[in-house]
BAMI-881676 format. One line per 4 residues: their letters; for each residue z, x, y of N, C-alpha, C. Coordinates in pm, 1 decimal, padded with zeros to 6 digits. Each point is the difference from the previous one (the first is absolute). Layout:
a> Z X Y Z X Y Z X Y ~ ...;
//
This chain:
kskn> 01513.3 -04387.5 01928.0 00040.8 -00138.3 -00022.5 -00118.5 -00089.0 -00030.7 ~ -00111.7 00025.3 00067.5 -00119.4 -00080.9 -00024.9 -00047.8 00017.8 -00142.6 ~ 00004.9 00125.2 -00049.3 -00041.5 00026.3 -00137.3 00091.8 -00070.8 -00098.2 ~ 00131.7 -00002.1 00031.0 00094.8 -00067.4 -00088.0 -00027.2 -00149.7 -00006.5;
ragt> -00031.2 -00059.2 00115.8 -00027.1 -00144.6 00002.8 -00129.0 -00032.6 -00074.2 ~ -00101.5 00083.7 00019.2 -00126.4 -00021.2 -00070.7 00019.7 00020.2 -00149.0 ~ 00079.2 00100.6 -00036.5 00026.3 00027.8 -00140.9 00076.0 -00113.3 -00066.9 ~ 00091.1 -00062.6 00073.5 00075.7 -00112.6 -00054.3 -00092.6 -00117.2 -00030.5;
aley> -00092.1 -00028.1 00091.0 -00096.2 -00108.3 -00021.9 -00089.9 00031.3 -00119.2 ~ -00044.0 00125.4 -00010.0 -00088.1 00040.0 -00109.6 00072.3 -00011.0 -00133.4 ~ 00127.1 00037.9 -00000.6 00078.7 -00009.6 -00123.1 00018.6 -00144.9 -00042.6 ~ 00020.8 -00089.2 00098.8 00022.4 -00140.3 -00032.7 -00127.1 -00067.3 -00051.7;
fgkn> -00109.3 00018.0 00070.6 -00123.6 -00069.4 -00036.7 -00075.2 00071.5 -00113.0 ~ 00025.9 00129.2 -00017.5 -00066.4 00074.0 -00107.1 -00125.9 00071.2 00048.2 ~ -00022.2 00119.7 -00051.0 -00114.2 00080.0 00043.9 -00133.2 -00064.0 -00037.7 ~ -00001.0 -00074.6 -00108.1 -00126.5 -00057.0 -00049.3 -00019.1 -00145.7 00041.6;
rdil> 00086.8 -00048.4 00089.9 -00009.6 -00140.1 00043.1 -00124.1 -00018.5 00086.3 ~ -00080.4 -00100.3 -00032.3 -00116.8 -00032.4 00080.3 00048.1 -00060.9 00131.7 ~ -00036.6 00061.4 00110.6 00048.2 -00044.6 00129.7 -00041.9 -00144.3 00030.9 ~ -00108.2 -00045.6 -00063.4 -00046.2 -00137.5 00020.4 00097.5 -00102.1 -00056.6;
tikk> 00084.6 00043.8 -00092.8 00092.5 -00093.9 -00064.7 00133.3 -00011.8 00072.7 ~ 00018.7 00078.0 00106.3 00125.4 -00006.1 00075.7 -00006.4 -00117.0 00098.6 ~ 00083.2 -00099.2 -00024.3 00000.6 -00121.5 00082.3 00130.7 -00009.7 00079.3 ~ 00006.4 -00100.8 00084.9 00118.0 -00019.5 00082.9 00126.9 -00012.5 -00084.9;
fdik> -00009.8 -00071.7 -00110.4 00116.8 -00019.5 -00085.6 00048.1 00133.3 -00057.4 ~ -00093.9 00089.0 -00034.1 00036.9 00131.2 -00053.2 00075.8 00081.1 00105.3 ~ -00043.9 -00012.1 00125.3 00064.9 00074.4 00107.7 00140.5 -00055.2 00024.5 ~ 00014.2 -00131.3 -00008.6 00132.5 -00059.2 00015.7 00094.7 00049.4 -00108.9;
kyml> -00050.2 00008.6 -00123.5 00082.9 00049.0 -00109.9 00037.0 00146.3 00021.1 ~ -00093.7 00077.6 00052.9 00025.4 00141.7 00027.6 00109.4 00015.2 00105.2 ~ -00008.6 -00078.3 00106.6 00099.9 00008.2 00105.8 00136.0 -00047.3 -00050.5 ~ -00000.7 -00101.3 -00086.5 00125.5 -00048.6 -00057.7 00065.6 00108.4 -00084.9;
sleq> -00081.6 00075.7 -00072.7 00054.4 00107.6 -00083.7 00067.7 00106.8 00086.1 ~ -00056.3 00024.9 00118.6 00060.3 00097.7 00090.9 00129.1 -00054.7 00059.9 ~ -00001.2 -00129.2 00031.2 00119.7 -00062.6 00056.1 00114.1 00002.8 -00100.3 ~ -00033.3 -00020.9 -00126.3 00101.7 00001.5 -00105.0 00059.3 00138.9 -00021.5;
kgya> -00071.3 00101.3 00045.3 00053.1 00137.1 -00007.3 00096.4 00029.5 00114.4 ~ 00013.1 -00095.4 00090.7 00094.1 00015.1 00108.7 -00056.6 00058.3 00127.3 ~ -00133.9 00004.0 00012.1 -00061.1 00053.6 00120.7 00026.5 -00092.6 00118.6 ~ 00028.5 00059.5 00114.3 00029.2 -00076.6 00121.4 -00128.3 -00052.6 00063.2;
gdtl> 00017.0 -00087.5 00100.1 -00113.6 -00067.3 00062.0 -00105.4 00092.7 00056.6 ~ 00041.8 00100.6 00076.8 -00095.9 00092.4 00059.9 -00074.3 00079.7 -00105.4 ~ 00070.4 00035.5 -00107.6 -00062.9 00075.3 -00108.4 -00102.5 -00085.7 -00072.5 ~ 00035.6 -00124.5 -00025.8 -00093.6 -00092.4 -00064.8 -00125.6 -00017.3 00085.1;
rsyf> 00018.5 -00011.5 00129.8 -00114.3 -00016.3 00089.5 -00091.3 00122.2 -00004.7 ~ 00058.3 00119.2 -00007.8 -00081.0 00121.9 -00003.9 -00080.6 00008.7 -00129.3 ~ 00059.6 -00044.9 -00110.8 -00072.7 -00000.7 -00127.5 -00114.2 -00101.5 00004.6 ~ 00026.8 -00115.7 00058.8 -00103.8 -00102.6 00010.2 -00114.3 00048.2 00089.2;
nmls> 00033.9 00062.1 00112.0 -00103.5 00049.1 00091.1 -00085.6 00106.9 -00065.1 ~ 00061.9 00085.3 -00080.5 -00075.7 00103.1 -00070.8 -00099.8 -00064.1 -00096.5 ~ 00046.1 -00097.2 -00079.2 -00087.8 -00067.3 -00095.8 -00111.5 -00073.9 00072.5 ~ 00034.5 -00067.1 00109.0 -00100.5 -00072.7 00076.6 -00105.5 00095.1 00055.6;
gilq> 00043.2 00117.5 00044.0 -00094.4 00098.6 00052.5 -00097.9 00047.8 -00105.4 ~ 00050.4 00021.1 -00120.7 -00085.3 00044.2 -00111.1 -00102.9 -00107.6 -00034.0 ~ 00047.4 -00125.0 -00009.3 -00089.6 -00110.4 -00034.7 -00100.8 -00028.0 00111.0 ~ 00040.0 00026.2 00124.3 -00093.5 -00020.1 00110.2 -00112.3 00103.2 -00005.0;
laad> 00033.2 00121.6 -00041.4 -00102.9 00102.9 -00016.2 -00100.4 -00042.4 -00107.7 ~ 00053.4 -00060.3 -00107.2 -00087.2 -00048.3 -00106.9 -00090.0 -00112.0 00049.9 ~ 00056.5 -00086.9 00084.6 -00079.9 -00109.9 00056.1 -00107.5 00054.4 00093.4 ~ 00035.0 00100.7 00079.8 -00097.1 00060.0 00091.9 -00113.7 00068.6 -00074.2;
adli> 00031.8 00046.8 -00121.8 -00101.4 00067.1 -00081.0 -00074.4 -00098.0 -00089.6 ~ 00026.1 -00130.3 00017.6 -00064.5 -00106.8 -00078.4 00033.2 00006.8 -00148.5 ~ 00114.8 00060.6 -00031.6 00044.7 00001.7 -00139.5 00066.4 -00132.0 -00036.3 ~ 00057.7 -00065.7 00099.5 00055.6 -00133.8 -00016.2 -00046.5 -00083.6 00118.7;
ttnp> -00000.3 -00130.7 -00015.6 -00052.1 -00085.8 00107.6 00097.4 -00012.8 00115.3 ~ 00129.1 -00016.6 -00031.2 00101.8 -00013.0 00104.5 00126.0 00074.3 -00041.0 ~ 00077.2 00036.9 00097.3 00129.4 00064.0 -00024.9 00100.0 -00108.6 -00038.3 ~ 00052.6 00000.1 -00123.6 00092.7 -00105.9 -00043.2 00132.6 00001.1 00075.5;
crdl> 00029.3 00108.8 00070.9 00123.1 00005.0 00079.7 -00012.9 -00079.2 00129.9 ~ -00124.2 -00023.2 00039.5 -00022.9 -00069.6 00126.8 00051.0 -00144.0 -00008.3 ~ 00072.1 -00039.7 00101.7 00056.6 -00135.5 00010.6 00101.3 -00030.6 -00109.8 ~ 00047.9 00103.6 -00068.3 00102.0 -00021.8 -00102.8 00135.5 -00015.9 00067.7;
klkf> 00065.3 -00111.2 -00023.8 00126.8 -00029.5 00065.2 00115.8 00058.3 -00080.2 ~ 00058.5 00103.9 00054.7 00115.1 00063.4 -00064.0 00109.9 00015.1 00103.8 ~ 00124.0 -00013.0 -00042.8 00113.3 00014.6 00089.4 00078.3 00123.4 -00039.1 ~ 00011.2 00091.9 00094.5 00075.4 00122.4 -00024.9 00133.0 -00010.8 00073.1;
dmtp> 00102.8 -00039.6 -00072.4 00131.3 -00015.7 00062.3 00056.8 00135.6 00035.9 ~ 00055.8 00008.5 00120.7 00061.9 00124.0 00044.5 00148.9 -00000.9 -00031.3 ~ 00055.1 00116.6 -00023.7 00143.7 00013.2 -00016.0 00062.7 -00011.1 00137.4 ~ 00132.5 -00027.3 00008.4 00065.4 -00006.9 00131.7 -00022.1 00125.0 00084.3;
deea> 00002.7 00118.2 -00063.4 -00019.8 00124.0 00074.6 -00140.9 00009.0 00056.5 ~ -00099.4 -00040.7 -00079.8 -00138.8 00003.3 00046.1 -00021.0 -00098.2 00114.5 ~ 00060.4 -00118.0 -00012.5 -00016.3 -00102.2 00103.2 00064.6 00044.3 00130.3 ~ 00114.6 00068.9 -00010.8 00070.3 00045.0 00120.1 -00079.0 00105.2 00076.2;
trpf> -00079.8 00080.1 -00071.2 -00075.4 00106.9 00065.7 -00142.6 -00041.6 00035.2 ~ -00037.2 -00123.7 -00033.2 -00134.1 -00046.5 00034.9 -00010.6 -00016.0 00151.3 ~ -00108.2 00049.7 00060.1 -00014.6 -00015.5 00145.2 -00009.4 -00147.0 00038.8 ~ 00048.5 -00032.5 00118.7 -00013.2 -00136.3 00050.3 -00146.8 -00031.3 00023.7;
nqde> -00040.2 -00122.9 -00031.5 -00136.1 -00039.8 00032.0 -00005.1 -00051.9 00143.3 ~ -00120.2 -00030.9 00048.0 -00017.3 -00038.8 00140.8 00076.1 -00127.3 00035.3 ~ 00003.0 -00095.4 -00091.3 00071.1 -00124.5 00027.3 00150.2 00025.0 00013.4 ~ 00053.8 00085.0 -00088.7 00141.9 00031.8 00006.0 00034.9 00073.1 00129.2;
vaml> -00086.9 00092.7 00040.7 00021.6 00073.6 00124.2 00002.9 -00096.7 00118.2 ~ -00097.1 -00091.5 00004.1 -00006.9 -00096.9 00110.0 00123.9 -00088.2 00003.9 ~ 00047.1 -00044.1 -00116.8 00118.0 -00084.9 -00006.3 00124.2 00072.8 00049.9 ~ 00014.0 00125.9 -00042.1 00117.0 00077.2 00041.5 00000.4 00024.1 00150.7;
lksa> -00115.2 00036.2 00054.6 -00008.7 00025.2 00143.8 00023.1 -00127.0 00080.5 ~ -00048.3 -00112.0 -00052.6 00015.8 -00128.1 00069.7 00146.1 -00042.7 00004.2 ~ 00073.9 00026.6 -00106.3 00138.7 -00046.3 -00008.3 00097.1 00095.0 00068.1 ~ -00041.1 00126.5 00021.0 00089.6 00098.6 00059.7 -00012.0 -00001.3 00151.8;
ngel> 00099.7 00058.0 00065.6 -00006.2 00014.6 00145.8 00079.2 00122.9 00042.5 ~ -00016.3 00038.8 00124.8 00075.2 00112.0 00053.1 -00028.2 00131.0 -00071.7 ~ 00106.3 00076.9 -00018.8 -00014.3 00131.4 -00062.6 -00055.1 -00007.3 -00141.5 ~ 00042.4 -00101.9 -00074.3 -00047.3 -00011.5 -00138.0 -00150.7 -00020.3 -00003.2;
rnyl> -00051.1 -00083.1 00087.9 -00144.5 -00023.3 00004.8 -00073.9 00128.3 00036.8 ~ 00051.9 00073.2 00097.8 -00063.4 00125.9 00038.9 00004.1 00101.3 -00114.1 ~ 00113.7 00003.8 -00068.4 00014.8 00090.7 -00113.8 -00103.3 -00031.9 -00108.3 ~ -00011.9 -00128.5 -00033.3 -00095.4 -00040.6 -00103.3 -00143.4 00030.7 00043.8;
giaf> -00031.0 -00027.9 00126.6 -00134.7 00026.0 00049.9 -00037.1 00147.0 -00007.3 ~ 00096.4 00086.5 00028.5 -00025.0 00143.9 -00009.6 -00014.4 00041.0 -00146.1 ~ 00087.7 -00051.7 -00085.5 -00003.5 00036.5 -00142.2 -00131.8 -00040.6 -00064.2 ~ -00043.3 -00122.1 00024.0 -00122.0 -00049.4 -00062.8 -00126.1 00067.4 00052.8;
ntgm> 00005.5 00050.9 00122.5 -00120.4 00056.2 00061.8 -00003.8 00152.3 00005.3 ~ 00103.1 00065.0 -00053.4 00000.1 00147.0 -00001.2 00024.1 00058.8 -00137.4 ~ 00070.1 -00074.3 -00086.6 00034.6 00054.9 -00130.9 00120.6 00091.9 00005.1 ~ 00067.9 00005.5 00114.8 00118.9 00083.8 00012.2 00114.8 -00057.2 -00081.9;
spee> 00088.4 00086.6 -00046.1 00116.6 -00044.3 -00075.4 00105.1 -00054.4 00096.2 ~ 00094.6 -00081.6 -00049.2 00106.1 -00051.0 00087.2 00077.5 00113.3 00067.8 ~ 00025.4 00107.9 -00075.6 00076.5 00112.5 00054.5 -00074.8 00070.3 00112.7 ~ -00132.2 -00000.4 -00007.4 -00080.9 00061.8 00105.3 -00008.6 -00089.5 00123.1;
iial> -00011.5 -00129.3 -00022.3 -00014.9 -00093.8 00111.6 00124.4 -00000.8 00088.7 ~ 00119.1 -00009.9 -00061.5 00121.6 -00010.2 00081.0 00035.4 00132.3 00067.0 ~ -00070.2 00108.1 -00036.2 00024.3 00129.6 00064.1 -00100.9 00028.3 00111.9 ~ -00088.2 -00095.6 00028.3 -00100.5 00019.4 00104.7 00064.0 00015.3 00137.6;
mpqd> -00054.0 00094.3 00077.2 00043.5 00021.1 00138.0 -00122.7 -00005.9 00090.6 ~ 00018.9 -00027.5 00129.6 -00114.3 -00014.3 00091.4 -00097.4 00116.9 -00003.4 ~ 00050.2 00121.7 -00011.4 -00088.6 00116.7 00001.4 -00086.6 00012.1 -00125.5 ~ 00026.8 -00083.2 -00100.1 -00078.1 00006.5 -00124.1 -00132.6 -00074.7 00010.3;
idfv> -00013.6 -00084.0 00101.0 -00119.2 -00083.1 00014.1 -00091.1 00057.9 00108.1 ~ -00123.7 00028.0 -00036.9 -00099.8 00046.4 00096.6 -00099.3 -00113.7 00019.8 ~ 00016.5 -00074.7 00109.7 -00084.2 -00116.1 00024.4 -00141.8 00039.0 00042.4 ~ -00016.3 00123.3 00046.8 -00132.7 00047.0 00040.3 -00080.9 00041.4 -00123.0;
akti> 00061.8 00084.2 -00084.3 -00068.0 00046.6 -00121.0 00005.6 -00102.8 -00112.3 ~ 00081.3 -00106.0 00019.9 00017.4 -00105.6 -00100.8 00052.7 00058.3 -00132.0 ~ 00113.2 00071.9 00010.0 00060.7 00059.7 -00118.4 00150.9 -00022.3 00000.5 ~ 00058.3 00009.1 -00118.9 00145.4 -00005.9 -00017.4 00043.5 00129.2 -00068.2;
hicr> 00094.3 00069.7 00061.0 00049.9 00125.9 -00054.6 00126.8 -00029.3 -00079.7 ~ -00006.1 00016.2 -00130.9 00116.0 -00024.0 -00085.5 00068.2 00133.8 -00025.9 ~ 00117.0 00017.8 00058.2 00067.5 00128.6 -00011.4 00147.6 -00010.8 -00036.3 ~ 00048.0 -00123.4 -00021.0 00139.9 -00016.8 -00037.1 00017.4 -00132.3 -00074.7;
vitk> 00111.7 -00013.1 -00069.7 00034.7 -00124.2 -00069.4 00148.5 -00025.7 00019.7 ~ 00039.4 -00124.2 -00015.8 00141.4 -00034.7 -00006.3 00024.0 -00059.0 -00137.7 ~ 00076.5 00068.9 -00079.9 00027.2 -00045.1 -00136.2 00148.1 00012.1 -00029.0 ~ 00056.9 -00105.9 -00056.4 00143.4 -00006.8 -00028.2 00082.3 00026.8 00125.6;
gelr> -00052.8 -00049.4 00112.8 00071.2 00013.1 00125.8 -00008.6 00136.1 00065.4 ~ -00076.7 00091.0 -00058.2 -00011.1 00135.1 00053.8 -00140.3 00026.4 00052.6 ~ -00006.9 00068.2 00114.0 -00127.8 00039.3 00057.9 -00043.3 00131.8 -00063.2 ~ -00121.5 00000.5 -00055.2 -00050.5 00120.5 -00064.8 -00140.9 00028.8 00048.0;
qaad> -00032.4 00127.4 00006.9 -00135.2 00039.5 00036.3 -00089.6 -00014.1 -00122.4 ~ -00119.6 -00053.9 00018.9 -00094.6 -00012.7 -00110.8 -00043.1 00138.3 -00044.7 ~ -00025.6 00016.5 -00128.6 -00036.1 00129.7 -00055.4 -00142.3 00037.9 00037.7 ~ -00025.9 00129.1 00003.1 -00134.7 00049.4 00024.0 -00091.1 -00045.4 -00112.7;
kktl> -00128.7 -00019.3 00029.5 -00093.9 -00051.3 -00099.2 -00015.9 00092.6 -00120.2 ~ 00039.7 00127.8 00013.3 -00009.7 00093.1 -00111.6 00110.9 -00022.6 -00101.4 ~ 00103.1 -00072.1 00039.3 00109.6 -00029.7 -00091.5 -00036.6 -00124.1 -00080.2 ~ -00032.3 00018.8 -00124.2 -00053.0 -00109.8 -00079.9 00109.1 -00091.3 -00053.8;
ktry> 00118.3 00054.9 -00030.8 00103.5 -00078.0 -00064.7 00084.8 -00073.6 00104.4 ~ -00063.8 -00084.6 00077.7 00071.3 -00079.5 00098.8 -00071.0 -00131.9 00018.9 ~ 00077.8 -00103.7 00028.2 -00058.2 -00132.0 00021.5 -00050.9 -00014.0 00143.1 ~ 00060.4 00074.5 00093.0 -00032.5 -00014.4 00141.0 -00071.6 00125.2 00049.4;
rhri> -00123.6 -00017.7 00042.7 -00081.7 00114.7 00038.9 -00029.2 -00002.0 00149.0 ~ 00010.0 00115.1 00060.6 -00033.2 00019.7 00140.8 -00151.5 -00015.0 00014.9 ~ -00044.0 -00100.0 00080.8 -00143.3 -00024.9 00008.7 -00033.4 -00080.3 00126.0 ~ -00127.7 -00008.8 00028.2 -00050.4 -00081.7 00110.0 -00094.2 -00104.4 -00058.1;
iplf> 00022.8 -00126.2 00034.9 -00081.7 -00108.4 -00053.4 -00065.3 -00076.2 00115.4 ~ -00107.1 -00074.2 -00027.8 -00066.0 -00076.5 00107.3 00087.0 -00115.3 00049.4 ~ -00008.1 -00027.0 00128.9 00062.6 -00118.5 00057.5 -00106.3 -00109.5 00001.7 ~ 00002.6 -00085.6 -00101.7 -00101.3 -00103.0 -00012.9 00024.9 -00113.4 00100.3;
agal> -00108.0 -00067.8 00034.9 00008.5 -00107.7 00098.3 00097.0 -00108.7 -00045.4 ~ 00007.6 -00024.9 -00130.0 00089.2 -00103.7 -00051.0 00146.3 00028.5 00025.8 ~ 00036.3 00128.3 00006.2 00139.9 00037.9 00021.2 00037.3 00007.2 00147.4 ~ -00100.2 00014.2 00086.4 00022.7 00026.3 00141.8 00087.6 -00104.6 00070.0;
pyie> -00027.9 -00130.0 -00014.0 00083.7 -00097.9 00072.1 00146.1 00001.9 -00043.2 ~ 00025.1 00030.0 -00127.3 00137.5 00002.6 -00049.4 00073.0 00124.4 00051.1 ~ -00070.0 00111.8 00006.7 00060.2 00122.1 00053.3 00028.5 -00014.6 00148.4 ~ -00093.8 -00058.4 00073.3 00019.8 -00019.4 00144.4 00117.0 -00095.0 00026.5;
aqmq> 00009.1 -00107.1 -00078.4 00109.4 -00096.2 00017.6 00134.2 00065.9 -00029.7 ~ 00004.5 00079.6 -00107.1 00125.4 00066.3 -00035.8 00035.9 00108.4 00100.9 ~ -00100.1 00064.4 00057.2 00023.1 00102.3 00101.3 00068.2 -00062.6 00122.3 ~ -00048.5 -00116.4 00041.6 00059.3 -00068.5 00113.8 00143.2 -00043.6 -00029.7;
yaks> 00022.4 -00044.0 -00123.6 00134.9 -00042.2 -00039.0 00095.1 00119.5 00000.9 ~ -00045.4 00112.9 -00054.1 00083.9 00119.8 -00004.0 00033.6 00046.8 00141.4 ~ -00097.5 -00008.4 00091.3 00023.2 00038.7 00139.3 00106.7 -00088.9 00063.7 ~ -00006.1 -00129.3 -00031.7 00097.7 -00092.8 00058.2 00141.2 00029.4 -00048.7;
kkas> 00010.1 00058.0 -00116.9 00129.7 00034.7 -00058.1 00037.8 00144.6 00028.8 ~ -00090.8 00070.7 00069.3 00019.2 00142.7 00029.2 00027.9 00078.9 -00127.2 ~ -00077.0 -00032.4 -00105.3 00018.4 00063.4 -00130.8 -00091.2 00121.1 -00013.8 ~ 00046.9 00101.3 -00069.7 -00080.3 00120.3 -00024.8 -00105.2 -00025.8 -00107.2;
fyfv> 00034.0 -00088.1 -00093.8 -00091.2 -00034.2 -00108.6 -00060.5 -00137.4 00026.7 ~ -00115.0 -00024.9 -00059.6 -00065.9 -00129.1 00018.0 00084.6 -00113.6 -00056.8 ~ 00065.2 00026.6 -00114.3 00078.8 -00105.0 -00064.1 00148.3 00032.5 00010.0 ~ 00079.0 -00104.2 00028.6 00143.4 00019.1 00016.2 00070.4 -00019.5 -00133.4;
nrma> 00131.7 00028.2 -00003.5 00074.4 00004.7 -00126.0 -00002.1 -00130.7 -00077.9 ~ -00005.0 -00112.8 00069.1 00007.8 -00127.3 -00073.3 -00124.6 -00027.7 -00082.7 ~ -00104.3 00087.1 00011.2 -00117.7 -00017.1 -00084.4 00032.0 00022.6 -00146.2 ~ 00112.9 00060.8 -00029.2 00036.2 00024.9 -00139.9 00010.2 -00130.5 -00076.8;
sama> 00058.9 -00102.7 00063.2 00011.2 -00129.9 -00068.2 -00135.8 -00066.2 -00014.0 ~ -00086.0 00017.8 00101.6 -00134.7 -00056.5 -00007.6 -00079.1 00065.9 -00112.0 ~ 00018.4 00130.1 -00016.8 -00068.0 00071.0 -00108.4 00044.5 -00052.2 -00134.8 ~ 00128.4 -00032.5 -00011.8 00050.7 -00053.6 -00126.2 -00066.5 -00133.1 -00031.9;
ifrs> -00021.2 -00083.0 00104.1 -00068.0 -00127.7 -00019.3 -00142.8 00023.3 -00047.9 ~ -00068.6 00094.5 00064.3 -00138.3 00028.4 -00037.0 -00008.9 00050.2 -00143.5 ~ 00094.0 00086.3 -00040.0 -00001.8 00050.9 -00137.5 00018.4 -00113.6 -00099.5 ~ 00079.6 -00100.7 00035.9 00019.6 -00112.8 -00090.5 -00128.9 -00078.5 -00018.1;
yavr> -00084.0 -00009.4 00104.1 -00131.8 -00062.1 -00013.6 -00081.6 00076.4 -00102.7 ~ -00000.2 00133.1 00012.2 -00083.1 00083.0 -00085.3 00042.4 -00011.1 -00145.4 ~ 00130.3 -00016.4 -00024.2 00049.5 -00006.7 -00137.2 -00027.0 -00136.3 -00061.9 ~ 00026.8 -00107.9 00076.2 -00011.8 -00133.3 -00059.1 -00142.1 -00053.2 00001.2;
rkit> -00079.1 00042.7 00099.2 -00141.9 -00034.3 00006.4 -00028.5 -00149.2 00008.5 ~ 00100.9 -00080.2 00026.9 -00022.5 -00144.7 00006.6 00006.3 -00042.2 00146.1 ~ -00112.7 -00042.2 00053.4 -00006.1 -00032.9 00140.7 -00057.4 -00140.4 00016.7 ~ 00073.3 -00082.7 00073.5 -00042.9 -00136.5 00022.0 -00091.9 -00004.2 00121.5;
pngm> -00068.1 -00112.5 00025.3 -00091.5 -00008.9 00115.1 00066.3 00033.3 00134.9 ~ 00133.3 -00020.4 00012.7 00064.6 00033.9 00126.4 00044.7 00145.5 00002.9 ~ -00037.4 00074.4 -00105.2 00027.8 00144.0 00001.6 00132.9 00040.0 -00058.6 ~ 00080.4 -00095.0 -00047.4 00131.3 00034.7 -00050.5 -00002.1 00022.0 -00150.4;
af> 00079.4 00096.3 -00044.6 00013.1 00023.2 -00143.9 00110.3 -00091.4 -00054.2 ~ -00008.5 -00031.4 -00129.5 00104.2 -00086.1 -00057.6 00030.8 00049.5 -00140.6;
//
């Protein structure tokens, strides 16, 4: 892919183009030509980063005085699908945690601090957490209302893999709080059935990506 991106830039600017003549305006025109071909935001960014890297090497070698990509203001619009899969930034995480409470807050705190999938989180049981070794044993999932054992790591064609992950300090207070809640309900799992509706709310945040200062999506 890197060769393809470099080749595209070389084809556009020409093999005999003097690198000293490449200015900010030329780069803007190049990026516009890619946008007109229908390239998505992430793809456009990767092409720009490749070109910037090449020009920075030239600047480091004193072939040009400055990298013309530096401080160039370009906007790479994301498609709805790209925006939905973009990770939450720190401000968004803080807003969501601040606005949530109870099980939903604990769920979000675990998700943001472990990287576990929703199906793995709601299948957590007390024996999966080793507070001494600071690890989480992921060995089952709940998907489509069914409890399933996670596949062995040798099984590649599966979304859910049997594994052990670190119990990070950031996740600890949320796991401890949820553990106490589950005990009060005498539940076998950390999360009770009504978390399904809370998960639906969280998924709507991820899809719409619009979060106000009070943490609510609109």
